[in-house]
Structures are given as C-alpha cells and as structure tokens.
C-alpha positions, 0 to 999 in steps of 0.5 A: 500500500501506498503511504498516501492511502495509509494516511487517508485511512488514518485520517478517515479513522481519526475523523470517525473516532473524532465524530464518535467522541463528539457524538458521545460528548453530545449524548452525555451533555443531553443526558445531563440536561435531561436529568437537570430538566427532570429535577426542575420539573420535580421542584416545580411540582412541589412548588405548585402543590405549595401554591395550591395549598396557599390558595386553598387557605386564602379561599377558606380565609376569604370565606370565613371573612365573608361569613363573619361580615354577613353575621355582623351585618345581620347583627347590625340589622337586628340591632337597628330593628330593636332600636327602631322597636324601642323608639316605637315603644318610647313614642307609644309611652309618650303618647300614653303619657300625654293621653293620661295627662290630658285625662288628668287635666279633664278630671281636674277641670271637672272637680270643683275642689281642684285648685287652678294654681296647682294645675299650672305648676303641675303641668309645667313640671310634667312637661319638663319631665317629658321633654327630659325623657324624650331627650334621654331616649333620643340620646340612647338611640343615637348611642346604640346606633353609633355603637352598631356602626362602630361594630360594623366598621370593626368587622369590615376592618378584620 
C-alpha cells in the first residue's frame, strides 16, 4: 500500500473516532440536561402543590371573612330593628303619657275642689319631665346606633 492511502485511512479513522467522541460528548451533555430538566420539573411540582395549598387557605380565609361580615351585618340589622322597636315603644309611652295627662287635666277641670294654681305648676313640671325623657331616649338611640356602626366598621376592618 501506498503511504498516501495509509494516511487517508488514518485520517478517515481519526475523523470517525473524532465524530464518535463528539457524538458521545453530545449524548452525555443531553443526558445531563435531561436529568437537570427532570429535577426542575420535580421542584416545580412541589412548588405548585405549595401554591395550591396557599390558595386553598386564602379561599377558606376569604370565606370565613365573608361569613363573619354577613353575621355582623345581620347583627347590625337586628340591632337597628330593636332600636327602631324601642323608639316605637318610647313614642307609644309618650303618647300614653300625654293621653293620661290630658285625662288628668279633664278630671281636674271637672272637680270643683281642684285648685287652678296647682294645675299650672303641675303641668309645667310634667312637661319638663317629658321633654327630659324624650331627650334621654333620643340620646340612647343615637348611642346604640353609633355603637352598631362602630361594630360594623370593626368587622369590615378584620
């Protein structure tokens, strides 16, 4: 054989060996990348599970907040209803007291023994007392309303 042919054969063998080494290195690199990608996928799966748990917790907390808010609104509505009912009772009491006082005046007018001067003094005292009671009741209703509003706002802040 000719030395040129030998060199060509050596060169071809060298190219084949070199190609084999490149192919093996590329396979090794691809295998390493595949392993790395699988690890990343596992980490992502774990992370997704944690995020899902946190989302479930957030949804549960939001549901509890909505329930508490609804309960607070129901209690505020009940308190307002009771305050309105109390105001209605107070109005009925005031009307009854006026009726009683009017009937008392009628009875005093019929009775010749009742002194007119005493009647004027008594009516002024009763009128002042009724005005004071009305103010006190209005103050109680306003205070109850303010407390309800404060409770509602406190619930909303939570």
